[in-house]
Structure formats: structure tokens, C-alpha cells
C-alpha positions as CSV (number, residue, x, y, z in Angstrom):
1,M,0.0,0.0,0.0
2,E,2.9,2.4,0.7
3,T,4.5,1.8,-2.6
4,F,1.4,3.0,-4.5
5,H,0.3,5.6,-1.9
6,L,-3.0,3.8,-1.1
7,K,-4.4,5.2,2.1
8,N,-7.5,3.1,2.9
9,E,-7.0,-0.7,3.1
10,K,-10.8,-1.1,3.2
11,A,-11.1,0.4,-0.3
12,I,-9.3,-2.5,-1.9
13,T,-10.8,-5.6,-3.5
14,F,-9.7,-8.5,-5.6
15,G,-11.0,-9.0,-9.1
16,H,-10.7,-11.0,-12.3
17,P,-12.3,-10.7,-15.8
18,K,-15.6,-12.4,-16.1
19,M,-15.6,-15.8,-17.9
20,K,-17.6,-16.1,-21.1
21,C,-19.2,-19.4,-21.8
22,F,-20.2,-20.7,-25.3
23,L,-22.4,-23.7,-26.0
24,P,-21.7,-24.5,-29.7
25,L,-23.2,-28.0,-29.7
26,P,-25.6,-29.9,-27.4
27,G,-23.6,-31.5,-24.6
28,V,-20.4,-29.6,-25.5
29,T,-19.2,-26.6,-23.6
30,L,-16.2,-24.4,-24.6
31,Y,-14.9,-21.6,-22.4
32,S,-13.3,-18.4,-23.6
33,F,-11.4,-16.0,-21.4
34,E,-10.9,-12.4,-22.4
35,Q,-7.9,-12.2,-20.1
36,E,-6.7,-14.5,-17.4
37,K,-4.9,-12.0,-15.2
38,P,-6.4,-11.3,-11.8
39,F,-6.0,-7.8,-10.3
40,F,-6.6,-5.6,-7.3
41,I,-9.0,-2.7,-7.5
42,Y,-8.6,0.4,-5.4
43,F,-11.4,2.9,-5.0
44,D,-10.9,6.5,-3.9
45,E,-12.7,9.8,-4.2
46,D,-11.0,10.7,-7.6
47,E,-10.6,7.4,-9.5
48,I,-10.6,3.6,-9.6
49,R,-7.1,2.1,-9.8
50,F,-6.4,-1.3,-11.3
51,F,-3.3,-3.3,-10.3
52,P,-2.8,-6.5,-12.5
53,L,-1.1,-9.4,-10.7
54,D,1.5,-11.9,-11.9
55,L,0.4,-15.4,-10.9
56,N,3.8,-16.9,-11.6
57,H,5.6,-14.7,-9.0
58,K,3.3,-14.9,-5.9
59,Y,0.8,-12.3,-7.1
60,R,3.4,-9.6,-7.6
61,I,1.9,-6.3,-8.9
62,I,3.0,-5.9,-12.5
63,G,1.5,-2.6,-13.5
64,K,-1.2,-0.1,-12.8
65,S,-3.9,1.8,-14.6
66,F,-6.8,4.0,-13.6
67,I,-10.1,5.5,-14.7
68,S,-11.4,8.8,-13.3
69,W,-14.9,8.8,-11.8
70,N,-15.6,11.8,-14.1
71,D,-14.8,9.7,-17.2
72,L,-17.3,6.9,-16.3
73,K,-20.6,7.0,-18.2
74,N,-22.0,4.1,-16.1
75,F,-21.0,2.2,-12.9
76,H,-23.1,-0.8,-12.0
77,F,-22.6,-3.1,-9.0
78,K,-24.5,-6.4,-8.7
79,K,-24.3,-8.5,-5.6
80,G,-23.3,-12.1,-6.5
81,F,-25.6,-15.0,-5.9
82,F,-22.8,-17.2,-4.4
83,M,-19.5,-15.6,-3.7
84,E,-18.7,-13.2,-6.5
85,D,-20.0,-9.7,-7.0
86,E,-20.0,-8.1,-10.4
87,I,-18.9,-4.6,-11.3
88,Q,-19.6,-3.1,-14.8
89,L,-17.8,0.0,-16.0
90,Q,-18.6,2.0,-19.1
């Protein structure tokens, strides 16, 4: 948290891209992943920051990006049925 100047540990969550599922034939299921990298998400008053993680090196942070709240056209949060919640950004 100190390295990236993150002040609130309660504003961090873990995320991953949502899996897409295709059913091309009856009884056959194929899966397609847009991206397999998990990431941490940090929310603050100005922006949402994304920190992709390297699975091969004990979840080491390998970069960062952000989107300003002012640049978002839509933010949707959906409580998950089991364990995972969903966030959609536009």
C-alpha cells in the first residue's frame, strides 16, 4: 500500500475478468477468457485504480492503470448469488 500511496485498506478488493461461456453443440461446452490475469482494484474519491497481478511470481503487482470517476458513463454493482459480486464500468 505504501509503494502505490494507497491510504485506505478497506477500499481494496480483488477481481478478475468475467468468464464467457459458449455452447456450440448440445452437450459440449467451450470456455473463452478475455484475459486470465487477476487484479486488485482500489477505489478512492477521484478514481478507480487497477493493479494487474503476476500469478507466476506470488501475485506480484506488474503494473497499474486507472479511470477517473468523471470519465465513467455508467457504474453498475451487482451482488453475487454465491461468492462473486459483479462490477460493470462504461
